[in-house]
Backbone as a chain_set.jsonl record, in Angstrom:
{"seq": "MSRLSSSTFITQHHQLKELWNSHQDSYRWMSPADQQLIHDFYRPSENLSDDELKQHRRHITVTNKSLANRAGKAYARFIRGETYDAPSTTTSSGRIVTIRPVLRPQPDAQLLAKALIQLAMEEAKAEINQRSTDDKAA", "coords": {"N": [[79.323, -40.708, 36.117], [76.399, -38.578, 36.212], [76.332, -35.115, 36.487], [75.172, -33.64, 39.481], [72.008, -31.9, 39.906], [70.537, -29.553, 41.571], [67.932, -29.678, 42.427], [67.614, -32.564, 42.315], [69.381, -33.422, 44.271], [68.378, -32.377, 46.302], [65.634, -33.937, 46.583], [66.847, -36.304, 46.614], [68.226, -36.213, 49.2], [65.729, -35.591, 50.753], [64.523, -38.13, 50.484], [66.314, -39.95, 51.499], [66.437, -38.937, 54.213], [63.61, -39.598, 54.984], [64.069, -42.317, 55.105], [65.972, -42.305, 57.176], [64.433, -41.047, 59.287], [62.058, -42.914, 59.443], [62.911, -45.801, 59.03], [65.471, -46.333, 60.219], [67.006, -48.507, 60.647], [67.611, -49.493, 58.297], [69.761, -48.452, 57.317], [71.927, -49.902, 58.014], [72.581, -51.739, 56.24], [74.449, -50.496, 54.51], [77.664, -49.922, 54.096], [79.949, -48.829, 56.849], [81.591, -46.834, 55.858], [80.46, -45.726, 53.893], [77.863, -44.927, 54.91], [78.902, -42.766, 56.221], [79.884, -41.235, 54.313], [77.063, -40.699, 53.281], [75.822, -38.857, 55.358], [77.623, -37.204, 55.574], [77.303, -35.601, 53.276], [74.698, -35.685, 52.447], [73.254, -35.447, 54.452], [71.032, -36.355, 56.178], [69.915, -36.869, 58.627], [69.64, -34.412, 59.635], [67.427, -31.518, 60.022], [66.731, -29.44, 57.549], [66.302, -26.642, 55.33], [65.391, -26.359, 52.19], [66.778, -24.41, 51.042], [68.847, -24.02, 52.91], [69.96, -26.679, 52.71], [70.957, -26.166, 49.986], [72.768, -24.419, 50.337], [74.699, -25.723, 52.194], [75.51, -27.583, 50.388], [76.719, -26.262, 48.385], [78.829, -25.067, 49.759], [80.188, -27.728, 50.915], [80.897, -28.832, 48.537], [83.027, -27.009, 47.705], [85.227, -27.024, 50.021], [85.427, -29.884, 49.96], [85.826, -31.433, 47.526], [85.629, -34.088, 46.088], [83.724, -35.235, 47.842], [81.101, -35.041, 46.726], [80.991, -36.899, 44.525], [81.768, -39.179, 45.698], [79.961, -39.754, 47.499], [77.686, -39.886, 46.206], [77.964, -42.077, 44.733], [77.622, -43.957, 46.776], [75.272, -43.549, 47.567], [73.999, -44.423, 45.01], [74.784, -47.11, 45.295], [73.188, -47.963, 47.709], [70.542, -47.347, 46.951], [70.236, -49.399, 44.835], [70.275, -51.649, 46.205], [72.4, -52.942, 46.943], [74.582, -54.674, 49.288], [76.537, -54.383, 52.326], [79.035, -56.241, 53.244], [79.253, -57.393, 56.056], [81.743, -58.334, 58.458], [81.757, -61.384, 60.178], [82.056, -63.253, 63.229], [82.845, -66.162, 65.096], [81.31, -67.206, 68.093], [82.311, -68.533, 71.449], [80.616, -70.548, 71.904], [79.837, -71.473, 69.37], [78.41, -70.24, 68.024], [77.316, -68.079, 65.053], [78.102, -64.581, 64.824], [77.019, -61.445, 63.535], [77.55, -58.155, 63.27], [75.821, -55.293, 62.33], [76.594, -51.921, 62.002], [74.769, -49.129, 62.829], [75.538, -45.873, 61.793], [75.526, -42.835, 63.72], [75.635, -39.282, 62.966], [75.937, -37.512, 65.201], [76.759, -38.046, 68.611], [74.632, -40.368, 70.578], [73.781, -39.394, 73.516], [72.266, -40.166, 75.466], [72.255, -42.977, 75.078], [74.97, -43.638, 75.279], [75.464, -43.003, 77.945], [73.855, -45.052, 79.103], [75.036, -47.327, 78.107], [77.562, -46.995, 79.62], [76.431, -46.89, 82.212], [75.721, -49.641, 82.384], [78.089, -51.019, 81.795], [79.604, -50.131, 84.313], [78.16, -51.46, 86.21], [78.062, -54.1, 85.517], [81.083, -54.443, 85.776], [81.167, -54.019, 88.548], [79.598, -56.243, 89.841], [81.351, -58.195, 89.113], [83.293, -57.641, 90.596], [82.479, -57.873, 93.197], [81.787, -60.651, 93.109], [84.352, -61.739, 92.762], [85.408, -60.836, 95.234], [83.968, -62.494, 96.954], [84.742, -65.026, 96.215], [87.386, -65.021, 97.012], [87.089, -64.429, 99.722], [85.989, -66.804, 100.414], [87.906, -68.713, 99.744], [89.686, -68.043, 101.579]], "CA": [[77.909, -40.371, 36.85], [75.98, -37.205, 35.501], [76.043, -33.958, 37.39], [73.896, -33.87, 40.312], [71.257, -31.049, 39.965], [69.98, -29.044, 42.868], [66.582, -30.531, 42.606], [68.166, -34.03, 42.378], [70.278, -33.539, 45.603], [67.27, -32.061, 47.536], [64.896, -35.181, 46.296], [67.799, -37.577, 47.232], [68.243, -35.993, 50.623], [64.375, -36.036, 51.188], [64.354, -39.463, 50.312], [67.52, -40.424, 52.787], [65.704, -38.398, 55.471], [62.599, -40.184, 55.051], [64.443, -43.491, 55.686], [66.704, -42.017, 58.582], [63.782, -41.072, 60.347], [61.052, -44.072, 59.584], [63.38, -47.1, 59.022], [66.977, -45.975, 60.214], [67.921, -49.629, 60.758], [67.826, -49.754, 56.77], [70.956, -47.862, 57.09], [72.841, -50.882, 58.614], [73.052, -52.676, 54.997], [75.615, -49.942, 54.008], [79.204, -50.065, 54.864], [80.015, -47.573, 57.719], [82.184, -45.576, 55.112], [79.331, -45.227, 52.658], [76.963, -43.932, 55.931], [79.789, -41.54, 56.739], [79.518, -40.172, 53.212], [75.891, -40.211, 53.068], [75.724, -38.364, 56.266], [78.28, -35.626, 55.208], [76.956, -35.002, 51.816], [73.184, -35.556, 52.243], [72.445, -34.623, 55.991], [69.61, -37.023, 56.373], [69.805, -36.81, 60.133], [69.25, -33.058, 60.133], [66.214, -30.593, 59.46], [67.493, -28.377, 56.806], [65.38, -26.404, 54.554], [66.017, -26.695, 50.757], [67.935, -23.395, 50.79], [70.122, -24.38, 53.76], [70.711, -27.762, 51.593], [71.74, -25.895, 48.81], [74.181, -23.849, 50.716], [75.561, -26.836, 52.466], [76.194, -28.305, 49.126], [77.915, -25.116, 47.725], [80.225, -25.192, 50.599], [81.048, -28.847, 50.744], [81.791, -29.005, 47.038], [84.269, -26.169, 47.756], [85.957, -27.488, 50.752], [85.782, -31.433, 49.794], [85.782, -31.556, 45.976], [85.385, -35.385, 45.771], [82.54, -35.78, 48.386], [79.943, -35.339, 45.965], [81.078, -37.97, 43.513], [81.898, -40.539, 46.648], [78.433, -39.767, 48.173], [76.725, -40.12, 44.898], [78.263, -43.504, 44.44], [77.316, -44.496, 48.017], [73.727, -43.458, 47.43], [73.538, -45.428, 44.195], [74.627, -48.5, 45.761], [72.31, -48.126, 48.647], [69.143, -47.684, 46.022], [70.222, -50.569, 44.013], [70.257, -52.457, 47.152], [73.634, -53.492, 47.369], [74.659, -54.607, 50.69], [77.719, -54.473, 53.112], [79.257, -57.843, 53.768], [79.865, -57.223, 57.673], [82.426, -59.219, 59.011], [81.226, -62.236, 61.081], [82.788, -63.874, 64.249], [82.095, -67.25, 65.729], [81.484, -67.278, 69.758], [83.065, -69.897, 72.033], [79.629, -71.845, 72.136], [79.645, -71.731, 68.026], [77.284, -69.457, 67.376], [77.967, -67.01, 64.286], [77.487, -63.354, 64.925], [77.549, -60.528, 62.436], [77.11, -57.047, 63.661], [75.892, -54.302, 61.511], [76.525, -50.902, 62.818], [74.123, -47.878, 62.012], [76.398, -44.683, 61.942], [75.037, -41.642, 63.747], [76.754, -38.471, 62.628], [76.267, -37.083, 66.521], [76.644, -39.248, 69.367], [73.496, -40.298, 71.223], [74.423, -39.063, 74.902], [71.275, -41.102, 76.481], [72.598, -44.537, 74.868], [76.049, -43.645, 75.787], [75.036, -43.148, 79.53], [72.876, -46.222, 79.494], [75.97, -48.219, 78.103], [78.479, -46.84, 80.638], [76.04, -47.434, 83.559], [75.819, -51.15, 82.326], [79.556, -51.675, 82.093], [79.936, -49.955, 85.524], [77.394, -52.347, 87.156], [78.871, -55.381, 85.321], [82.278, -54.593, 86.621], [80.802, -53.906, 90.035], [79.095, -57.733, 89.766], [82.603, -59.142, 88.867], [84.29, -57.096, 91.864], [81.779, -58.588, 94.186], [82.042, -61.99, 92.849], [85.674, -61.696, 93.063], [85.687, -60.797, 96.743], [83.054, -63.246, 97.391], [85.484, -65.848, 95.947], [88.806, -64.906, 97.936], [86.629, -64.639, 101.14], [85.727, -68.216, 100.599], [89.131, -69.329, 99.722], [90.631, -67.666, 102.789]], "C": [[77.701, -38.945, 36.31], [76.226, -36.298, 36.608], [74.959, -33.977, 38.143], [73.255, -32.166, 40.18], [70.681, -30.674, 41.125], [68.999, -29.651, 43.416], [66.826, -31.981, 42.928], [68.436, -34.438, 43.761], [69.043, -33.495, 46.629], [66.302, -33.439, 47.413], [65.835, -36.265, 47.022], [67.929, -37.369, 48.955], [66.964, -35.96, 51.269], [64.049, -37.499, 51.467], [65.329, -40.258, 51.612], [66.994, -40.035, 54.181], [64.799, -39.1, 56.065], [62.849, -41.66, 55.992], [65.06, -43.279, 57.145], [65.698, -41.999, 59.626], [62.445, -42.406, 60.557], [61.641, -45.269, 59.768], [65.136, -46.84, 59.151], [67.615, -47.171, 60.509], [68.116, -50.009, 58.977], [69.308, -49.501, 56.405], [72.154, -49.068, 57.345], [73.314, -51.833, 57.223], [74.169, -51.826, 54.382], [76.555, -50.152, 54.704], [79.113, -48.984, 55.844], [80.686, -46.333, 57.147], [81.345, -45.174, 54.215], [78.059, -44.396, 53.888], [77.824, -42.673, 56.138], [79.547, -40.549, 55.548], [78.23, -39.73, 52.971], [75.576, -38.976, 54.068], [76.433, -36.943, 56.005], [78.05, -34.822, 54.196], [75.6, -34.383, 51.968], [72.579, -34.9, 53.605], [71.389, -35.357, 56.272], [69.087, -37.097, 57.945], [69.388, -35.332, 60.723], [68.166, -32.249, 59.27], [66.535, -29.644, 58.899], [66.382, -27.971, 55.808], [65.879, -26.702, 53.102], [67.033, -25.715, 50.849], [69.164, -23.693, 51.575], [70.671, -25.514, 52.954], [71.737, -27.445, 50.553], [73.008, -25.068, 49.117], [75.261, -24.741, 51.22], [76.168, -27.577, 51.173], [77.093, -27.37, 48.334], [79.048, -25.238, 48.42], [80.896, -26.315, 50.673], [81.665, -29.159, 49.384], [82.877, -28.023, 46.939], [85.489, -26.698, 48.549], [86.074, -29.148, 50.565], [85.34, -31.751, 48.558], [85.285, -32.998, 45.813], [84.19, -35.999, 46.643], [81.427, -36.075, 47.528], [80.035, -36.468, 45.084], [80.91, -39.26, 44.67], [80.436, -40.697, 47.186], [77.571, -40.278, 47.194], [76.85, -41.849, 44.873], [77.845, -44.269, 45.628], [75.742, -44.702, 48.032], [73.137, -44.647, 46.275], [73.619, -46.881, 44.791], [73.62, -49.004, 46.828], [70.851, -48.331, 47.982], [69.143, -48.722, 45.281], [70.141, -51.815, 45.145], [71.307, -53.307, 47.325], [74.26, -53.506, 48.78], [76.142, -54.945, 51.047], [77.975, -55.724, 53.462], [79.966, -57.388, 54.992], [80.439, -58.607, 57.929], [81.739, -60.13, 60.291], [82.399, -62.847, 62.159], [81.986, -65.181, 65.068], [82.521, -67.204, 67.43], [82.121, -68.603, 70.232], [82.042, -70.978, 71.902], [79.198, -71.966, 70.466], [78.868, -71.179, 67.318], [77.84, -68.37, 66.441], [77.517, -65.467, 64.545], [78.044, -62.482, 64.121], [76.883, -59.215, 63.063], [76.936, -55.904, 62.505], [75.495, -52.752, 62.118], [75.402, -49.685, 61.717], [74.968, -46.724, 62.62], [75.379, -43.662, 62.376], [76.092, -40.474, 63.767], [76.867, -37.644, 64.216], [75.827, -38.269, 67.57], [75.627, -39.086, 70.303], [73.813, -40.584, 72.842], [73.553, -40.042, 75.657], [71.908, -42.52, 76.209], [74.032, -44.585, 75.216], [76.145, -43.94, 77.462], [74.788, -44.343, 79.709], [73.965, -47.449, 79.239], [77.036, -48.129, 79.141], [77.732, -47.201, 82.173], [76.009, -48.959, 83.459], [77.012, -51.549, 82.482], [79.746, -51.25, 83.479], [79.081, -51.165, 86.463], [77.851, -53.806, 86.817], [80.163, -55.585, 86.096], [82.103, -54.384, 88.09], [80.581, -55.403, 90.703], [80.441, -58.302, 89.964], [83.257, -58.757, 90.023], [83.815, -58.039, 92.851], [82.168, -59.99, 94.259], [83.258, -62.538, 93.076], [86.192, -61.874, 94.596], [85.243, -61.991, 97.304], [84.096, -64.613, 97.289], [86.884, -66.275, 96.742], [88.213, -64.971, 99.404], [86.475, -66.201, 101.428], [86.839, -69.206, 100.589], [90.294, -69.111, 100.997], [90.108, -68.297, 104.014]], "O": [[78.648, -38.222, 36.001], [76.327, -36.803, 37.726], [73.858, -34.272, 37.678], [74.053, -31.247, 40.363], [70.255, -31.609, 41.802], [68.983, -30.113, 44.557], [66.185, -32.514, 43.833], [67.968, -35.414, 44.346], [68.785, -34.315, 47.51], [66.318, -34.063, 48.474], [65.43, -36.97, 47.947], [67.746, -38.265, 49.778], [66.993, -36.312, 52.448], [63.451, -37.943, 52.447], [64.882, -41.022, 52.468], [67.129, -40.772, 55.158], [64.825, -39.36, 57.268], [62.271, -42.056, 57.004], [64.716, -43.953, 58.116], [65.818, -42.653, 60.662], [62.011, -42.733, 61.661], [61.106, -45.997, 60.605], [65.915, -47.145, 58.248], [68.832, -47.079, 60.669], [68.885, -50.913, 58.648], [69.951, -50.076, 55.526], [73.24, -48.971, 56.774], [74.32, -52.542, 57.252], [74.925, -52.473, 53.658], [76.453, -50.542, 55.867], [78.189, -48.184, 55.699], [80.563, -45.186, 57.578], [81.585, -44.081, 53.7], [77.495, -43.348, 53.572], [77.268, -41.577, 56.206], [79.14, -39.393, 55.664], [78.043, -38.598, 52.525], [75.026, -38.022, 53.518], [75.922, -35.838, 56.187], [78.413, -33.651, 54.091], [75.269, -33.212, 51.781], [71.677, -34.071, 53.72], [70.563, -34.628, 56.822], [67.933, -37.372, 58.273], [68.956, -35.086, 61.849], [68.074, -32.335, 58.045], [66.726, -28.677, 59.637], [65.575, -28.826, 55.444], [66.903, -27.379, 53.01], [68.197, -26.101, 50.743], [70.299, -23.652, 51.1], [71.807, -25.382, 52.498], [72.801, -27.989, 50.255], [74.018, -25.008, 48.416], [76.439, -24.661, 50.87], [77.295, -28.072, 51.155], [78.089, -27.755, 47.722], [80.138, -25.475, 47.9], [82.119, -26.252, 50.548], [82.775, -29.665, 49.216], [83.696, -28.214, 46.04], [86.586, -26.84, 48.009], [87.015, -29.638, 51.188], [84.324, -32.445, 48.529], [84.209, -32.98, 45.215], [83.686, -37.073, 46.314], [80.849, -37.162, 47.541], [78.967, -37.05, 44.9], [80.072, -40.153, 44.536], [79.885, -41.796, 47.246], [76.733, -41.133, 47.482], [75.919, -42.646, 44.985], [77.699, -45.465, 45.373], [75.125, -45.703, 48.394], [72.235, -45.465, 46.455], [72.68, -47.678, 44.766], [73.249, -50.176, 46.889], [70.093, -49.237, 48.329], [68.031, -49.132, 44.95], [69.92, -52.95, 44.722], [71.128, -54.404, 47.854], [74.441, -52.449, 49.386], [76.87, -55.613, 50.313], [77.081, -56.354, 54.027], [81.146, -57.037, 54.96], [79.895, -59.692, 57.723], [81.256, -59.559, 61.269], [83.581, -62.857, 61.815], [80.841, -65.162, 65.521], [83.656, -67.176, 67.905], [82.387, -69.555, 69.499], [82.385, -72.156, 71.8], [78.158, -72.595, 70.267], [78.588, -71.475, 66.156], [78.777, -67.702, 66.878], [76.308, -65.291, 64.397], [79.248, -62.495, 63.866], [75.685, -59.26, 63.344], [77.911, -55.642, 61.8], [74.396, -52.448, 62.582], [75.314, -49.506, 60.502], [75.086, -46.631, 63.842], [74.407, -43.482, 61.642], [77.16, -40.55, 64.375], [77.964, -37.125, 64.421], [74.932, -39.108, 67.461], [75.496, -38.013, 70.891], [74.035, -41.694, 73.325], [74.113, -40.751, 76.494], [72.071, -43.229, 77.202], [74.407, -45.724, 75.496], [76.741, -44.852, 78.035], [75.497, -44.908, 80.542], [73.908, -48.447, 79.958], [77.45, -49.203, 79.579], [78.36, -47.692, 83.111], [76.281, -49.571, 84.492], [77.195, -52.457, 83.293], [80.174, -52.221, 84.102], [79.646, -51.643, 87.447], [78.005, -54.631, 87.716], [80.392, -56.531, 86.85], [83.071, -54.64, 88.807], [81.131, -55.777, 91.739], [80.651, -58.903, 91.017], [83.895, -59.668, 90.551], [84.548, -58.905, 93.327], [82.752, -60.49, 95.22], [83.363, -63.676, 93.533], [87.013, -62.667, 95.056], [85.974, -62.585, 98.097], [84.235, -65.25, 98.333], [87.322, -67.395, 97.003], [88.873, -65.567, 100.256], [86.79, -66.73, 102.494], [86.83, -70.269, 101.21], [91.323, -69.732, 101.264], [90.69, -68.138, 105.087]]}, "num_chains": 1, "name": "protein.A"}
């Protein structure tokens, strides 16, 4: 793979950023490892100026020498349309379920809070149902 010029790096960042902003679900076709490489090197979820991008690239190239090469390969797989074979599982009812995650470089606090509230509500319902069952048995 040839060396990445600053202008190509910036062009690739803008392309990935556009996809992140308008078609974030397209990232699910990449493996989680490739998504991590893309986020670490190209920073598509961040609003960086071209100068900030160049500075980031200079810094990351010194601190993590192989990242540019690994992220470049991940980018190439993504652009070629290579897809990640996500593992599937079969439910007790026989349905095949495949989960394709979209990695977010920063946790989504609102989504996490929503999930925790949902979990707490389900646990409370299960506890109420258990008490009701125990009361009827007694």
